[in-house]
Phi, psi and omega in degrees: 000325182294333182285341180300311174304315178302318184288325175292314180297317172300320178298314183295322178294314181300309182304322181297344185266347185267126176300141182234127191299141176305322178298331172276354176288147178291143182262348173272153178297141175289166177269119178272153181288137172290158175070014173295136182281129179233171182081186182234155181259164182297154179280199181274162177286173184303147179106339190291159183245159180229140181224128166245136184243187182309310189249352195222144161244112187260143176231132184200170171270123185090125198302317179289315167319313184286323171296319174299321178290327176292319177295317175300318180302317183287335177283320181301306178314314181290328178298311172309308184298318183297306182302332187256338183076026175274049185293330180272351179298126181243113176296155181287339179185191182282134173271150181258145174229133173240109185255103181285159189286338181204164176299319183302312176297319176310299188296318184300317191269341181247347182065016175293144175298170184300332182274354181283140180238352175183160183217136172256130181229118175065243178250021186222150180246128181247125174200176186236163178284131183202164180302330183260017184308317187297316177299314186298310179307311177299318177300306179298321181289331172295323170298313181307304184293327184291327188289312178286326174300330178274011186057035173076023176237135171243123182267139182315307182290005182250008188296327176303316176295315185294328179270319187284324174306307178300319181293323178298312189295315177306316184292336183271356183251052191310333193276004182279327188078010175273159175228157182281159182288160187291348176295331185285000000 
């Protein structure tokens, strides 16, 4: 029974690589999910560092920490591409990762609830330094890639994939110490 979701994801990934005749594409607009977070949140305070890598522009406090986060993000990105087979996926641009120094700063600047450890908005991930940082980054990055892969549209009947895929990745990455949200 556990293999069934993996087979569905694999089929979806493979189907994404097959050309589809334009005349067979749906002509109705997708039903967008309500309550999607849009816009951008305030950045970091003065003294923050920035590091640009192949796919990411990372902002965090501390020159070595920002380099470490950029390296971790690139490793995670490569792992997601490998796990899903999205080798031909080309992002539209550089993704942003903003790492707040504490949960307090994160909550004040993003307005997210206390249980939130990270949020993806547009092409950016907002999160804070914590013991579960690696798992949260991986989870939010999966949302980021899925959202762009879907051309910025999340359709109501695909909500389970949008949350299920990151949770599955977190469970596979047992060494991170992160756990999925209760919504998973």
